[in-house]
C-alpha positions as CSV (number, residue, x, y, z in Angstrom):
1,M,-38.0,159.5,39.6
2,P,-41.0,157.2,40.1
3,F,-40.7,153.9,41.9
4,P,-42.2,150.9,40.1
5,D,-45.0,149.0,41.8
6,F,-43.9,145.4,41.1
7,W,-46.4,144.1,43.6
8,H,-49.6,145.0,41.6
9,T,-48.4,145.7,38.0
10,K,-49.8,143.8,35.0
11,C,-46.9,144.5,32.6
12,V,-43.1,145.1,33.1
13,V,-40.8,146.6,30.6
14,L,-37.1,145.9,31.2
15,W,-35.4,148.4,29.0
16,G,-31.7,147.6,29.0
17,H,-32.2,146.1,32.5
18,D,-31.6,142.5,33.5
19,P,-32.3,141.6,37.2
20,Q,-30.9,138.2,38.2
21,P,-30.6,136.1,41.3
22,N,-27.1,137.5,41.9
23,K,-27.6,141.1,40.8
24,W,-30.5,143.5,41.4
25,T,-31.7,140.6,43.5
26,A,-34.7,142.3,45.1
27,E,-36.0,143.4,41.7
28,Y,-35.5,139.9,40.4
29,L,-37.6,138.5,43.2
30,W,-40.3,141.1,42.7
31,L,-40.3,140.5,39.0
32,R,-40.5,136.7,39.4
33,D,-43.6,137.1,41.7
34,A,-45.2,139.5,39.2
35,I,-44.8,137.0,36.4
36,K,-46.3,134.3,38.5
37,R,-49.3,136.5,39.0
38,G,-49.7,136.8,35.3
39,A,-47.9,140.0,34.5
40,K,-46.5,140.4,30.9
41,L,-42.8,141.0,30.4
42,I,-41.2,143.0,27.6
43,V,-37.4,143.0,27.4
44,I,-35.5,145.5,25.2
45,D,-31.9,144.4,24.9
46,P,-29.5,143.5,22.1
47,R,-28.5,140.3,23.9
48,N,-30.6,137.3,24.6
49,C,-30.1,138.0,28.3
50,F,-31.4,136.2,31.4
51,S,-34.6,138.2,31.4
52,A,-35.1,138.0,27.7
53,K,-35.3,134.2,27.9
54,R,-38.3,134.6,30.2
55,A,-40.0,137.4,28.3
56,D,-43.3,137.5,26.4
57,M,-41.6,139.9,23.9
58,H,-37.9,140.5,23.3
59,L,-36.8,143.5,21.1
60,K,-33.2,143.2,20.0
61,I,-32.4,146.9,19.8
62,R,-29.4,148.5,18.2
63,P,-27.4,150.0,21.2
64,G,-27.9,153.8,21.4
65,T,-31.3,154.0,19.6
66,D,-33.5,153.8,22.7
67,S,-35.2,157.2,22.3
68,A,-36.0,156.4,18.7
69,L,-37.8,153.2,19.7
70,A,-39.6,155.0,22.6
71,L,-40.8,157.7,20.1
72,A,-42.2,155.0,17.9
73,W,-44.1,153.6,20.8
74,L,-45.5,157.1,21.4
75,N,-46.4,157.3,17.8
76,V,-48.4,154.0,17.9
77,I,-50.1,154.8,21.3
78,I,-51.1,158.3,20.3
79,N,-52.2,157.5,16.7
80,E,-54.2,154.5,17.8
81,E,-55.7,156.5,20.7
82,L,-54.5,154.0,23.3
83,Y,-53.6,156.7,25.8
84,D,-55.5,157.9,28.9
85,K,-57.4,160.9,27.5
86,E,-58.6,162.2,30.9
87,F,-55.1,162.2,32.4
88,V,-53.6,163.8,29.3
89,A,-56.3,166.5,29.3
90,N,-56.0,167.3,33.0
91,W,-52.4,166.6,33.9
92,T,-50.1,167.0,30.9
93,Y,-48.6,170.0,29.2
94,G,-47.7,170.1,25.5
95,F,-49.6,167.0,24.3
96,E,-50.4,168.4,20.9
97,Q,-46.8,169.4,20.3
98,L,-45.7,165.9,21.3
99,K,-48.3,164.4,19.0
100,E,-46.9,166.4,16.1
101,R,-43.3,165.5,16.9
102,V,-43.9,161.7,17.0
103,Q,-45.3,161.7,13.5
104,E,-41.7,161.7,12.4
105,Y,-41.1,158.4,14.1
106,T,-43.2,155.8,12.3
107,P,-42.6,152.2,13.2
108,E,-41.3,151.6,9.6
109,R,-38.7,154.4,9.9
110,V,-37.7,153.4,13.4
111,A,-37.3,149.8,12.4
112,Q,-34.5,150.9,10.0
113,I,-32.9,152.8,12.9
114,T,-33.2,150.3,15.7
115,W,-33.1,146.8,13.9
116,V,-36.4,146.1,15.6
117,P,-39.1,145.0,13.1
118,A,-42.0,147.4,12.7
119,E,-44.5,144.7,13.6
120,Q,-42.7,144.1,16.9
121,I,-42.6,147.8,17.6
122,E,-46.3,148.1,17.2
123,A,-47.2,144.9,19.2
124,S,-44.9,145.9,22.1
125,A,-46.3,149.4,22.2
126,R,-49.9,148.0,22.3
127,M,-49.0,145.6,25.1
128,Y,-47.5,148.3,27.2
129,A,-50.5,150.6,26.7
130,T,-53.3,148.1,27.0
131,M,-52.1,145.5,29.5
132,G,-51.4,148.0,32.2
133,P,-50.9,149.5,34.7
134,S,-47.4,148.9,33.4
135,I,-44.0,149.7,34.9
136,M,-40.6,150.5,33.4
137,P,-37.9,150.1,36.2
138,W,-34.9,152.4,36.0
139,S,-31.8,151.3,34.1
140,S,-28.5,153.0,33.7
141,S,-28.2,151.6,30.2
142,T,-30.3,154.2,28.6
143,D,-28.5,156.9,30.5
144,Q,-25.2,156.1,28.8
145,T,-25.7,157.4,25.2
146,A,-25.7,160.8,23.5
147,N,-29.6,160.6,23.6
148,S,-29.7,160.1,27.4
149,T,-31.9,163.1,28.3
150,H,-34.4,162.4,25.5
151,S,-34.6,158.7,26.4
152,I,-35.5,159.6,29.9
153,R,-38.1,162.2,28.7
154,C,-39.6,159.6,26.3
155,F,-40.1,157.1,29.2
156,M,-41.7,159.8,31.3
157,A,-44.0,160.7,28.5
158,L,-45.0,157.0,28.0
159,R,-45.8,156.7,31.7
160,A,-47.8,160.0,31.6
161,I,-50.0,159.6,28.5
162,C,-50.9,156.0,29.6
163,G,-52.0,157.3,33.0
164,Y,-49.6,155.1,35.0
165,F,-48.3,157.8,37.4
166,D,-49.1,157.2,41.1
167,V,-51.7,154.4,40.6
168,E,-51.7,150.9,42.0
169,G,-49.6,148.7,39.7
170,G,-48.0,151.8,38.0
171,E,-45.2,154.2,38.8
172,L,-45.4,155.4,42.4
173,M,-44.5,159.0,43.1
174,M,-42.9,158.6,46.5
175,D,-42.8,161.5,48.9
176,Y,-40.1,162.1,51.5
177,H,-40.4,160.2,54.8
178,P,-42.5,162.3,57.2
179,T,-40.6,161.7,60.4
180,I,-37.1,160.5,59.5
181,V,-34.5,163.2,58.6
182,T,-33.7,162.8,54.9
183,E,-30.4,163.1,53.1
184,D,-31.7,166.2,51.5
185,E,-31.9,167.9,54.8
186,V,-28.5,166.8,55.9
187,A,-26.9,168.0,52.6
188,L,-27.6,171.7,53.4
189,T,-27.6,172.7,49.8
190,E,-29.2,176.0,50.6
191,A,-26.1,176.9,52.6
192,L,-24.0,176.9,49.5
193,S,-23.5,180.5,48.4
194,P,-24.3,181.6,44.8
195,E,-20.6,182.3,44.4
196,Q,-19.7,178.7,45.2
197,R,-22.5,177.3,43.1
198,A,-21.1,179.4,40.2
199,K,-17.9,177.4,40.3
200,Q,-19.6,174.2,39.2
201,L,-17.6,172.6,36.4
202,G,-18.9,171.4,33.0
203,V,-22.3,173.2,33.0
204,T,-21.6,176.0,30.5
205,F,-23.1,173.7,27.9
206,A,-24.6,170.7,29.7
207,K,-27.0,172.6,32.0
208,M,-29.5,170.0,33.0
209,H,-27.4,169.1,36.1
210,S,-26.5,172.7,36.9
211,Y,-27.6,174.7,39.9
212,E,-29.1,177.1,37.5
213,C,-31.5,174.4,36.3
214,W,-32.1,173.0,39.8
215,E,-33.0,176.5,41.1
216,K,-35.7,176.8,38.5
217,L,-37.6,173.9,40.2
218,N,-37.5,175.4,43.7
219,D,-40.9,177.0,43.7
220,A,-42.6,173.9,42.3
221,S,-40.7,171.7,44.8
222,E,-41.8,173.8,47.7
223,R,-45.4,173.5,46.5
224,V,-45.3,169.7,46.3
225,F,-42.7,168.6,48.9
226,G,-42.7,171.6,51.3
227,R,-39.0,172.2,50.7
228,R,-36.5,173.7,48.2
229,W,-33.5,172.1,46.7
230,T,-35.0,168.6,46.6
231,N,-32.3,166.2,45.6
232,Q,-33.9,162.7,45.2
233,I,-31.4,160.1,44.0
234,Q,-28.7,162.8,44.3
235,A,-29.6,164.1,40.8
236,G,-29.7,167.8,41.6
237,A,-26.3,169.1,40.5
238,M,-23.2,167.4,39.3
239,A,-19.9,168.4,37.8
240,R,-19.0,166.7,34.6
241,P,-15.9,164.5,35.1
242,A,-14.2,165.5,31.8
243,E,-14.1,169.2,32.9
244,I,-12.8,168.2,36.3
245,W,-9.8,166.4,34.7
246,T,-9.2,169.5,32.5
247,A,-9.3,171.8,35.6
248,M,-6.8,169.5,37.3
249,A,-4.5,169.2,34.4
250,E,-4.6,172.7,32.8
251,G,-6.2,175.0,35.4
252,I,-9.1,175.8,33.1
253,P,-11.4,177.5,34.1
254,Y,-9.6,177.5,37.5
255,P,-7.1,175.1,39.1
256,V,-8.3,172.0,41.1
257,K,-5.6,171.0,43.4
258,G,-6.9,168.1,45.5
259,L,-9.2,165.0,45.4
260,I,-10.8,163.0,48.1
261,T,-12.3,159.7,46.9
262,V,-14.2,157.3,49.2
263,G,-15.0,153.8,48.0
264,S,-14.4,154.8,44.4
265,D,-11.9,154.3,41.7
266,P,-12.0,157.3,39.3
267,L,-9.1,156.0,37.2
268,T,-11.2,152.9,36.1
269,G,-14.6,154.4,36.6
270,Y,-15.0,156.9,33.7
271,T,-14.5,157.3,30.0
272,D,-11.1,158.3,28.8
273,P,-9.0,157.3,31.8
274,K,-5.9,158.7,30.2
275,H,-7.5,162.2,30.5
276,A,-8.3,161.4,34.1
277,F,-4.7,160.3,34.7
278,E,-3.4,163.6,33.3
279,G,-5.5,165.5,35.8
280,L,-4.8,163.2,38.8
281,M,-1.0,163.4,38.2
282,N,-1.1,167.2,38.4
283,L,-2.8,167.3,41.9
284,D,-1.1,168.5,45.0
285,L,-3.1,166.0,47.1
286,I,-5.0,162.8,46.6
287,V,-6.7,161.0,49.5
288,A,-8.3,157.6,48.9
289,M,-10.4,155.8,51.5
290,D,-10.9,152.2,50.4
291,I,-10.8,148.6,51.3
292,F,-8.5,147.6,48.4
293,M,-5.4,149.2,46.8
294,C,-7.2,149.9,43.5
295,P,-5.4,152.0,40.8
296,T,-6.6,155.3,42.2
297,A,-5.5,154.4,45.7
298,Q,-2.1,153.6,44.2
299,L,-1.9,157.2,43.0
300,A,-2.9,158.6,46.4
301,D,-0.7,160.5,48.8
302,Y,-2.7,159.1,51.7
303,V,-4.7,155.8,51.8
304,L,-7.2,155.5,54.6
305,P,-8.4,152.0,55.4
306,A,-12.2,151.8,55.2
307,A,-14.7,149.7,57.1
308,T,-16.7,147.3,54.9
309,W,-20.5,147.2,54.8
310,A,-20.5,144.5,57.5
311,E,-18.5,146.6,59.8
312,K,-20.6,149.7,60.0
313,L,-24.2,150.8,60.6
314,G,-26.6,151.8,57.9
315,I,-29.8,153.6,57.1
316,H,-30.8,154.0,53.5
317,N,-33.7,154.5,51.1
318,H,-31.8,154.7,47.9
319,W,-30.9,158.4,48.3
320,D,-34.5,159.4,49.0
321,W,-35.7,157.7,45.8
322,H,-38.5,156.2,48.0
323,N,-39.6,156.7,51.6
324,I,-39.1,153.1,52.7
325,V,-36.3,153.4,55.2
326,I,-34.2,150.3,55.9
327,G,-31.6,150.0,58.6
328,G,-28.6,147.7,59.1
329,E,-26.7,146.8,62.2
330,K,-23.0,146.0,61.8
331,A,-22.0,142.4,62.2
332,I,-18.5,142.9,63.6
333,D,-16.3,145.8,64.5
334,P,-13.8,147.0,61.9
335,P,-10.2,145.8,62.4
336,A,-7.2,147.9,63.4
337,E,-7.3,151.4,62.0
338,C,-10.3,150.9,59.6
339,R,-13.1,153.5,60.1
340,D,-16.5,154.2,58.5
341,E,-17.0,157.2,56.3
342,F,-18.9,159.2,58.9
343,Y,-15.8,159.1,61.2
344,F,-13.6,160.4,58.4
345,W,-15.8,163.2,57.2
346,R,-16.6,164.4,60.7
347,E,-13.0,164.4,61.8
348,L,-12.1,166.4,58.7
349,A,-15.0,168.8,59.2
350,V,-14.1,169.5,62.8
351,R,-10.6,170.3,61.9
352,M,-11.9,172.7,59.2
353,G,-14.0,174.6,61.8
354,Q,-17.3,173.1,60.9
355,S,-18.0,171.3,64.2
356,D,-21.4,173.2,64.6
357,H,-22.7,171.1,61.7
358,W,-21.4,167.9,63.2
359,P,-22.7,167.7,66.8
360,W,-22.8,163.9,66.7
361,K,-19.7,162.1,68.0
362,S,-20.4,158.8,66.1
363,Q,-22.4,157.3,63.3
364,R,-24.8,155.8,65.9
365,E,-25.5,159.2,67.5
366,Y,-26.1,160.6,64.0
367,F,-28.6,157.9,63.2
368,D,-30.3,158.4,66.6
369,W,-30.8,162.0,65.6
370,R,-32.2,161.2,62.2
371,L,-34.7,158.8,63.8
372,K,-35.6,161.0,66.8
373,K,-39.1,161.9,65.5
374,T,-40.1,158.3,65.2
375,G,-39.7,157.9,69.0
376,L,-37.0,155.3,68.5
377,N,-33.2,155.4,68.6
378,F,-31.2,153.3,66.2
379,A,-31.0,150.2,68.4
380,E,-34.7,150.3,69.1
381,F,-35.4,150.9,65.3
382,M,-33.4,147.7,64.5
383,D,-35.1,145.8,67.3
384,A,-38.5,146.8,65.8
385,G,-37.5,145.2,62.5
386,G,-35.3,147.9,60.9
387,V,-37.8,149.0,58.4
388,N,-40.2,152.0,58.4
389,A,-42.6,152.5,55.5
390,P,-45.4,155.1,55.7
391,Q,-48.7,154.3,54.1
392,H,-48.7,155.3,50.4
393,E,-51.3,157.8,49.2
394,F,-52.1,157.4,45.5
395,K,-52.7,160.3,43.2
396,K,-51.2,162.9,45.5
397,Y,-50.8,165.2,42.5
398,E,-54.6,165.8,42.6
399,K,-53.8,167.9,45.8
400,T,-50.5,169.4,45.0
401,G,-49.9,169.1,41.2
402,F,-46.6,167.9,39.9
403,A,-43.2,169.5,40.8
404,T,-42.9,171.4,37.5
405,P,-43.5,175.1,36.7
406,T,-46.9,174.2,35.1
407,G,-47.9,171.8,37.9
408,K,-48.3,169.1,35.2
409,I,-46.2,166.5,33.5
410,E,-44.4,168.6,30.9
411,L,-44.3,166.7,27.7
412,Y,-43.1,170.0,26.3
413,S,-40.5,171.2,28.9
414,T,-40.7,174.8,29.8
415,I,-37.3,174.7,31.6
416,M,-35.5,173.1,28.8
417,E,-36.9,175.7,26.5
418,E,-35.6,178.5,28.9
419,L,-32.2,176.9,28.8
420,G,-32.1,176.8,25.1
421,Y,-32.7,173.1,24.5
422,D,-35.3,171.3,22.4
423,P,-38.4,171.2,24.7
424,L,-39.7,168.0,23.0
425,P,-38.0,164.6,23.1
426,R,-36.1,163.5,20.0
427,W,-33.5,161.1,18.7
428,V,-30.3,161.9,16.8
429,E,-27.7,159.5,15.4
430,Q,-24.6,159.5,17.7
431,N,-21.2,160.4,16.4
432,S,-18.8,157.5,15.6
433,T,-21.4,155.0,14.5
434,F,-21.6,153.0,11.2
435,V,-24.5,155.3,10.2
436,S,-23.0,158.7,11.1
437,N,-19.6,157.8,9.6
438,P,-20.0,155.0,7.0
439,E,-16.6,155.6,5.5
440,L,-14.8,155.0,8.8
441,A,-17.1,152.1,9.5
442,K,-15.4,150.2,6.7
443,E,-12.5,149.9,9.1
444,Y,-14.6,149.6,12.3
445,P,-17.6,147.4,11.1
446,L,-19.0,146.3,14.5
447,T,-21.0,148.0,17.2
448,Y,-20.0,147.8,20.9
449,F,-21.6,148.4,24.2
450,V,-20.3,148.6,27.8
451,G,-22.1,148.0,31.0
452,K,-22.9,144.3,31.5
453,K,-21.1,143.4,34.7
454,D,-19.1,140.2,34.9
455,D,-21.0,137.8,37.1
456,P,-18.3,137.0,39.7
457,F,-17.6,140.7,40.4
458,F,-19.2,143.8,41.7
459,Q,-18.2,146.8,39.7
460,S,-14.4,146.9,39.7
461,Q,-14.1,144.9,43.0
462,G,-13.2,141.3,43.4
463,R,-10.4,140.7,40.9
464,Q,-8.0,139.9,43.8
465,I,-10.3,137.4,45.5
466,A,-9.3,133.9,44.6
467,S,-12.8,132.3,44.7
468,L,-14.2,135.0,42.4
469,R,-11.2,135.3,40.0
470,R,-11.2,131.5,39.4
471,L,-14.6,131.9,37.8
472,M,-13.3,134.5,35.4
473,P,-9.5,134.7,35.2
474,E,-9.4,137.2,32.3
475,P,-11.6,139.9,30.8
476,A,-14.0,138.4,28.3
477,V,-15.0,140.0,24.9
478,E,-18.4,138.5,24.0
479,L,-19.1,137.8,20.3
480,H,-21.7,135.8,18.5
481,P,-20.1,132.7,16.9
482,D,-21.1,133.9,13.4
483,A,-19.3,137.2,13.9
484,G,-16.3,135.4,15.3
485,Y,-16.0,133.0,12.4
486,D,-16.3,135.9,9.9
487,L,-13.3,137.5,11.7
488,G,-11.3,134.3,11.6
489,L,-11.4,133.9,15.4
490,S,-11.8,130.9,17.7
491,D,-13.3,130.8,21.1
492,G,-10.5,131.6,23.6
493,D,-8.3,133.7,21.2
494,Y,-6.7,136.7,22.7
495,V,-7.9,139.8,20.9
496,A,-7.9,143.6,20.8
497,V,-11.1,145.6,20.6
498,E,-10.3,148.9,19.0
499,T,-12.2,152.1,18.3
500,P,-11.1,155.3,16.6
501,H,-10.3,156.6,20.1
502,G,-8.5,153.7,21.9
503,K,-8.0,149.9,22.4
504,I,-8.4,147.3,25.0
505,T,-7.5,143.6,25.2
506,G,-9.2,140.4,26.3
507,V,-10.2,136.9,25.6
508,V,-12.9,136.1,23.0
509,R,-15.9,134.2,24.4
510,F,-18.5,133.0,21.9
511,S,-22.1,133.1,23.0
512,D,-25.3,132.4,21.1
513,D,-26.9,135.0,23.4
514,A,-24.9,137.8,21.7
515,H,-26.2,139.9,18.9
516,P,-24.4,139.0,15.6
517,K,-23.6,142.7,15.0
518,V,-22.7,143.7,18.6
519,V,-19.6,143.3,20.7
520,R,-20.0,143.3,24.5
521,V,-16.7,144.5,26.0
522,P,-15.5,143.8,29.6
523,Y,-16.4,146.2,32.4
524,R,-13.9,148.0,34.6
525,W,-11.1,145.5,34.6
526,W,-7.8,145.9,36.3
527,F,-5.2,143.3,37.3
528,P,-4.2,143.2,41.0
529,E,-1.6,140.5,40.3
530,Q,0.4,142.9,38.1
531,A,2.9,145.5,39.2
532,P,1.2,148.3,41.2
533,Y,2.1,152.0,41.2
534,A,3.7,153.9,38.3
535,P,3.9,153.2,35.4
536,N,1.6,150.1,35.3
537,F,-0.9,150.8,38.1
538,S,-2.0,147.1,38.1
539,G,-2.8,147.1,34.4
540,A,-5.3,150.0,34.6
541,F,-4.7,150.9,31.0
542,Q,-5.0,147.4,29.4
543,S,-8.6,146.2,29.4
544,Q,-10.6,149.0,31.1
545,D,-13.6,149.8,28.9
546,G,-13.2,153.6,29.3
547,L,-10.2,153.5,27.0
548,L,-12.5,152.9,24.1
549,S,-14.5,156.1,24.5
550,S,-13.8,159.9,24.4
551,D,-15.1,162.1,27.2
552,S,-15.4,165.1,24.8
553,M,-18.8,166.8,24.3
554,E,-18.7,165.6,20.7
555,F,-19.6,162.1,22.0
556,A,-21.8,163.2,24.9
557,D,-25.5,164.0,25.6
558,P,-25.6,167.8,25.1
559,E,-28.2,168.4,27.9
560,Q,-26.6,166.4,30.7
561,G,-23.1,165.9,29.4
562,M,-23.4,162.1,29.8
563,P,-20.7,160.4,27.7
564,S,-21.7,157.6,25.3
565,I,-20.5,154.1,25.9
566,R,-23.1,152.3,23.9
567,G,-23.7,151.9,20.1
568,L,-20.4,153.2,18.8
569,M,-18.2,151.5,16.2
570,C,-15.3,149.1,16.8
571,K,-13.3,146.3,15.3
572,V,-12.0,143.1,16.8
573,Y,-8.8,141.3,15.8
574,K,-6.5,138.6,17.1
575,I,-3.3,139.5,18.9
576,D,-0.4,137.8,20.7
577,R,-1.0,137.2,24.3
578,P,0.6,140.1,26.2
579,E,3.6,139.9,28.5
580,Y,1.5,140.3,31.6
581,S,0.2,136.7,31.2
582,S,3.3,135.7,33.2
583,A,1.8,137.5,36.2
584,L,-1.5,135.7,35.7
585,A,0.3,132.4,35.5
586,E,2.1,133.1,38.8
587,L,-1.2,134.0,40.4
588,S,-2.8,130.8,39.0
589,E,0.0,128.7,40.5
590,S,-0.2,130.4,43.9
591,W,-3.9,129.9,44.0
592,G,-3.7,126.3,42.8
593,G,-4.8,126.9,39.3
594,F,-7.9,128.1,37.5
595,S,-8.9,124.6,36.5
596,D,-12.4,124.6,38.1
597,G,-14.9,127.0,39.7
598,W,-13.9,126.1,43.3
599,G,-10.2,126.3,43.7
600,G,-8.4,123.9,41.3
601,K,-5.7,121.6,42.6
602,A,-5.0,123.5,45.8
603,R,-8.5,123.0,47.1
604,R,-8.5,119.3,46.0
605,K,-5.2,118.8,47.8
606,K,-6.6,120.4,50.9
607,S,-9.7,118.2,50.8
608,A,-7.6,115.1,50.3
609,S,-5.4,115.9,53.2
610,Q,-8.4,116.5,55.4
611,S,-9.9,113.2,54.5
């Protein structure tokens, strides 16, 4: 995964990505500075989002059609010969095959697929190719459809044919840090036996995250990085959650009997939470280490109180995504029995006979060890500024090649071909859209997407914090006013969003920023004010977006197994306010109301008494 050089780029493409002052703050600041220097900004998003309002071009794409649009960009850039011919000739593999494939994706055809006018497709492709070096920062949005793998491949192809890899202002190929022990080295993947690797769940069909696929890259990784089992951004091997729940519930292909979750809430964090619930309820043991009693913690046999970020030390570089290592000293000690994750995992490992792998008695000793080759311990590292960034060397591939079997950027993937997948990027219509199932779309005429986080909250956290919950008391379903009026709705109505798979509830909020054909559904909602534990689990099955989507392979990316949560069909209709509103009313009264953004009457009474 390349790292974008915001500091020297001339064009930024935000593809389903929206950095703001209160989210992705560093990228927002880097982007703001780049625009001040004159960089162009292209935003691809169905909504008129924060970044779109500042863009030179805004493409209002139909959710789930990203790889089609990217293939149309490739069509324009290749056919108009806007690509870097020298880089393509020397450092890419399969250009002629890619050129033939993209002829299928003319701007006119793709305009029909994506809702983006052909003229805008052509103009944006030219801007990306001619205004560069350009960057395309990572976004999870394009990872969350049935075309996830091919969207990623299209983006890499665009970067490659335009010659934007590892050049100033382009996409930096960051090496591992030369003196600080990396997370790769700590993971000891090579110690995992073939028999254990063979137990990985969910990779009989979705093989791109399998150990089998990862192992095919080992020789190339050793040539480029000097090590095998490289695991940047922890993308080496993953088990597909749907198959984990099945193994828990049904023992297929073998029984899973326990779960340890740290700082996570699986019950609200994945598609099809009812499938997850079936699996979790069949376990012999659940251990949750968290700072809140979230729904999964309510299911747990043991809940271990965790330290917050301000109560523990830190060293990070985004899971070896880049080699800029940043440290953080704790502000205060954790209270009572709260502990950091290092303490928990080490104590568990020692009790399981693995003390040889955990010689450090504390997190501070562990960080001292990781920093030893720098000549500094953790305290000295922090005194020196807490940042270590080696000088970047551009075009390192000229010495080592790229970490692929051919040593080049593989526009035609030799590994995907070996695994039985299409070696060229493509686009297919997802199941359960108004295009793939027009008859069912008569009942479900709208398109929905999941993923935009509610501003007051981080992921599923914060619903029990008064100052945040006052800003958004209830989950919001965003609709364009035209769509709302057509459905006979008014702003503030209580509604259900329903798909062929499931249903959630929330409050309609009209917004001119919304696309008239697209519903934005609330993200990872639960209700701490409601009854905890069985059967309600703080409202975990009321408004959680995962209820709308199936986790079956029918609705997933076939190469990685990523479930689709964008671009599928839905309907929205008015319902009576549910019974749980009484719990919300009680919460409102205890907090002094939801009447303003800073505390309602309770805060005003406090201010008055103080005066």
